[in-house]
C-alpha positions as CSV (number, residue, x, y, z in Angstrom):
1,M,-191.0,48.9,-116.9
2,N,-191.6,50.1,-113.4
3,A,-190.5,48.1,-110.3
4,H,-194.1,47.1,-109.5
5,V,-194.6,45.4,-112.9
6,E,-191.1,43.7,-112.8
7,N,-192.0,42.0,-109.5
8,T,-195.4,40.8,-110.6
9,L,-196.1,37.4,-112.1
10,F,-198.8,37.0,-114.7
11,N,-201.0,34.0,-115.6
12,V,-201.6,33.0,-119.2
13,R,-204.3,35.6,-119.6
14,G,-202.0,38.3,-118.6
15,T,-203.7,38.9,-115.2
16,A,-201.4,39.6,-112.2
17,V,-201.4,36.7,-109.7
18,L,-198.8,37.8,-107.3
19,D,-198.1,41.3,-106.2
20,H,-195.3,41.4,-103.6
21,P,-191.9,43.0,-104.0
22,A,-188.9,40.7,-104.3
23,D,-187.5,41.6,-100.9
24,A,-186.1,39.6,-98.0
25,D,-189.4,39.7,-95.9
26,H,-191.5,38.4,-98.7
27,L,-189.0,35.8,-99.7
28,K,-188.9,34.5,-96.1
29,A,-192.7,34.4,-96.0
30,A,-192.8,32.4,-99.3
31,L,-190.1,29.9,-98.1
32,R,-191.9,29.4,-94.8
33,M,-194.5,27.5,-96.9
34,L,-191.8,25.1,-98.2
35,G,-191.3,22.2,-95.8
36,G,-187.8,21.0,-95.4
37,G,-186.0,18.1,-93.8
38,V,-184.1,19.0,-90.6
39,S,-180.4,18.3,-90.3
40,I,-177.9,19.2,-87.6
41,I,-174.6,20.2,-89.2
42,T,-171.7,19.4,-86.9
43,A,-168.0,20.2,-87.1
44,G,-164.9,20.6,-85.0
45,E,-163.3,18.5,-82.2
46,G,-163.5,18.6,-78.4
47,E,-164.2,22.1,-77.1
48,T,-164.1,23.6,-80.6
49,R,-167.1,21.6,-81.7
50,T,-170.1,23.6,-82.8
51,G,-173.0,23.1,-85.2
52,A,-176.3,24.4,-86.6
53,T,-179.7,23.3,-87.4
54,V,-180.5,23.7,-91.1
55,T,-183.1,22.8,-93.7
56,S,-180.6,23.5,-96.5
57,A,-178.8,20.1,-96.6
58,T,-179.4,18.3,-99.9
59,A,-177.8,16.0,-102.4
60,L,-175.8,17.7,-105.1
61,S,-175.0,14.5,-107.0
62,M,-175.1,10.7,-106.5
63,E,-172.1,10.0,-108.8
64,P,-169.8,11.3,-107.4
65,A,-171.5,11.4,-104.0
66,R,-171.7,15.0,-103.0
67,M,-173.8,17.0,-100.6
68,L,-174.6,20.7,-100.6
69,V,-175.2,22.8,-97.4
70,S,-175.8,26.5,-97.2
71,L,-174.4,28.1,-94.0
72,N,-174.7,31.7,-92.9
73,R,-171.2,33.3,-93.1
74,T,-171.7,35.1,-89.8
75,S,-172.7,31.9,-87.9
76,S,-170.3,30.3,-85.5
77,T,-170.5,27.1,-87.6
78,W,-168.9,28.2,-90.8
79,P,-165.5,29.2,-89.4
80,V,-165.2,25.7,-87.7
81,V,-166.2,23.9,-90.9
82,E,-163.7,26.0,-92.8
83,R,-160.9,25.4,-90.2
84,Y,-161.4,21.6,-89.9
85,G,-162.5,20.9,-93.5
86,H,-165.2,18.5,-92.5
87,L,-168.9,18.4,-91.6
88,G,-171.4,15.9,-90.3
89,I,-174.9,16.0,-91.8
90,N,-177.1,14.5,-89.1
91,I,-180.6,13.9,-90.4
92,V,-182.8,14.0,-87.3
93,G,-186.2,12.6,-86.4
94,G,-189.2,13.5,-84.2
95,A,-187.3,12.4,-81.1
96,H,-184.6,15.1,-81.8
97,E,-186.8,18.2,-81.7
98,A,-185.2,19.5,-78.5
99,L,-181.7,18.8,-79.9
100,A,-182.6,20.6,-83.1
101,N,-183.7,23.6,-81.0
102,Q,-180.4,23.5,-79.1
103,F,-178.4,23.6,-82.4
104,A,-180.7,26.4,-83.7
105,G,-179.5,28.5,-80.7
106,R,-182.7,28.4,-78.8
107,G,-181.9,28.3,-75.1
108,G,-178.6,30.2,-75.6
109,L,-176.2,27.2,-75.8
110,R,-173.2,27.8,-77.9
111,G,-170.3,25.7,-79.3
112,A,-169.6,22.4,-77.6
113,D,-172.4,23.0,-75.1
114,R,-174.9,22.3,-77.9
115,Y,-173.9,18.6,-77.8
116,R,-175.4,18.1,-74.3
117,G,-178.0,15.5,-73.9
118,A,-177.2,13.3,-76.9
119,E,-174.7,10.6,-77.7
120,W,-172.0,11.4,-80.3
121,T,-169.3,9.5,-82.2
122,T,-166.5,10.6,-84.4
123,A,-166.7,10.0,-88.1
124,V,-163.9,9.1,-90.5
125,S,-163.3,12.8,-91.3
126,G,-163.2,13.7,-87.6
127,A,-166.7,15.3,-87.6
128,P,-169.0,14.5,-84.7
129,L,-172.0,12.4,-85.7
130,L,-175.2,11.8,-83.7
131,V,-175.4,8.1,-82.7
132,D,-179.2,7.8,-83.1
133,A,-179.7,10.0,-86.1
134,V,-182.2,8.9,-88.7
135,A,-179.2,9.0,-91.1
136,A,-175.7,10.6,-90.8
137,I,-173.5,11.6,-93.7
138,D,-169.8,12.3,-93.1
139,C,-168.2,14.8,-95.5
140,T,-165.0,16.7,-96.2
141,V,-165.2,20.1,-97.7
142,E,-164.6,19.9,-101.5
143,E,-165.5,23.5,-102.2
144,A,-166.9,26.5,-100.5
145,I,-168.6,29.2,-102.5
146,E,-169.2,32.5,-100.7
147,R,-172.3,34.3,-102.0
148,H,-174.0,37.2,-100.3
149,S,-174.8,36.3,-96.7
150,H,-174.1,32.6,-97.0
151,V,-171.4,30.0,-98.0
152,I,-172.5,27.1,-100.2
153,V,-170.5,24.1,-98.9
154,I,-170.0,21.2,-101.3
155,G,-169.2,18.1,-99.3
156,R,-167.4,15.0,-100.6
157,V,-169.2,12.1,-99.0
158,L,-166.8,9.8,-97.1
159,A,-169.3,7.6,-95.2
160,I,-173.0,7.1,-94.6
161,R,-174.8,5.6,-91.6
162,I,-178.5,4.8,-92.0
163,G,-180.4,4.5,-88.7
164,A,-184.1,4.1,-88.1
165,G,-187.2,6.3,-88.2
166,H,-188.4,9.2,-90.3
167,S,-186.9,12.7,-90.7
168,L,-188.2,15.7,-88.8
169,L,-189.7,18.4,-91.1
170,Y,-189.8,22.1,-90.5
171,Q,-192.5,24.3,-92.1
172,D,-194.1,27.6,-91.2
173,G,-192.0,28.0,-88.1
174,R,-192.8,24.6,-86.6
175,Y,-191.4,21.1,-86.5
176,H,-193.5,18.3,-87.9
177,A,-192.8,14.6,-87.2
178,V,-193.7,12.4,-90.1
179,P,-195.9,9.5,-88.9
180,R,-195.3,5.9,-90.2
């Protein structure tokens, strides 16, 4: 079977419905269509704090309470999560769009400078948590699985704080606030 046929999906009549190679560019284009909740992942202490904006934070299981986050291995966040063994998952709302951009690296802020303009507290694990987050989940690293360009971090949930509001969504390169 040639590569063109292997990368083509067929409907029940055998007619091709998709005709794009299974490469990074087309995968990114497809995933831009999937809206995701926006979370700011935080780790470290004092001047070693850093973090990243992700749409990859999700529940792995309820019993036991475990979270899953995918972090780029070359990011500045992964080595700090690995070093400290903790991470905060800060689910953010519409009022946090500028902060989400800061933690995404827009504007050039790095490390502890990304924490500017917001109020933070320290969680049980030692991870920084956003005081007015829609929800915040404090985790210790239970396992880290390195695959390809990313690390799949499984977090053991230590504590949860539920705030107010609705989560911010990200789809097709833009943020979307969910109205009440």
